[in-house]
Every structure is written in structure tokens, then in C-alpha cells.
C-alpha positions in Angstrom: 0.0 -0.1 0.0 1.1 3.6 -0.7 2.6 5.4 2.2 0.4 8.6 2.4 2.1 10.3 5.3 4.6 12.2 3.2 1.8 13.5 0.8 -1.3 14.1 2.9 -1.5 16.8 5.5 -4.0 18.5 7.6 -3.7 22.0 9.0 -6.7 23.9 10.6 -5.7 27.0 8.4 -5.8 25.1 5.2 -9.4 24.0 4.0 -10.8 23.9 7.6 -8.4 21.2 8.6 -9.5 18.7 6.0 -6.8 16.3 4.8 -5.3 17.8 1.7 -2.4 17.0 -0.8 0.6 18.7 0.8 1.2 22.1 -0.7 -2.2 22.3 -2.4 -5.8 23.1 -1.5 -7.0 19.7 -3.2 -8.7 17.7 -0.4 -8.7 13.9 -0.3 -12.5 14.0 -0.1 -12.4 16.0 -3.5 -10.1 13.5 -5.3 -12.0 10.3 -3.9 -15.2 12.0 -5.1 -14.0 12.7 -8.5 -12.9 9.1 -8.8 -16.2 7.8 -7.5 -17.9 10.1 -10.1 -16.0 8.1 -12.7 -13.1 10.3 -13.5 -10.0 8.7 -14.5 -6.7 9.1 -13.0 -5.6 10.6 -16.3 -8.4 13.1 -16.3 -7.6 14.2 -12.8 -3.9 14.8 -13.8 -4.9 16.7 -17.0 -7.5 18.9 -15.1 -5.3 19.7 -12.1 -1.7 20.6 -13.3 0.8 19.5 -10.9 -1.2 16.6 -9.4 0.6 13.3 -10.0 -0.7 9.7 -10.0 1.4 9.1 -6.8 -0.6 11.8 -5.0 -3.9 10.2 -6.2 -2.7 6.9 -4.8 -1.8 8.5 -1.6 -5.4 9.9 -1.4 -6.8 6.3 -1.8 -4.3 4.9 0.6 -5.3 7.6 3.3 -9.2 6.9 2.6 -8.5 3.0 2.9 -6.6 3.5 6.2 -9.2 5.9 7.7 -11.9 3.5 6.7 -10.1 0.5 8.3 -10.2 2.3 11.7 -14.0 3.0 11.5 -16.3 0.6 13.4 -19.6 0.0 12.0 -22.5 -1.0 14.2 -25.9 -2.5 13.0 -28.8 -1.1 14.6 -32.2 -2.7 14.8 -35.0 -1.3 12.7 -37.5 0.5 14.7 -41.1 -0.2 13.5 -43.6 2.4 14.1 -47.0 1.2 15.4 
């Protein structure tokens, strides 16, 4: 897995503290959303000069690690009478 720790930073003064690609205002959330919308890695790189495939991979690695730490709980369905 890609080591994202050198690429992804969070600073309260940049994008309200959301994780971003270091030195940019591109949030991990934005990159992952574009990919979920069907954008290709190539389209991202073409539309955001300076963005590299390695940075995109770091965003995905960061997201994967954060999701691995989330605990999900099933809640019983409530039926209204």
C-alpha cells in the first residue's frame, strides 16, 4: 500500500483542517469524490496541473486506512405502530 504520510497533511488554516495533498488546496475528499464520479486518474492529472498519479494513490491509501479504523454497528430497525 502507498505510504500517504509524506503526501497528505491536515492544517486547521487550510481547507478547515480537512486532509489535503501537501502544498495544495486539493482535499482527499475531493479526489476520492471525482474518482467515485467516474473520473480517471488521467483526467484528474490533466485537469489539475501539478497533480501526480502518486498523489492520487496517496489519497486512496489515506482513505483506505481511515476506513479500516471505522467501526460499524448494526442498529435494529424500529417499527412504528
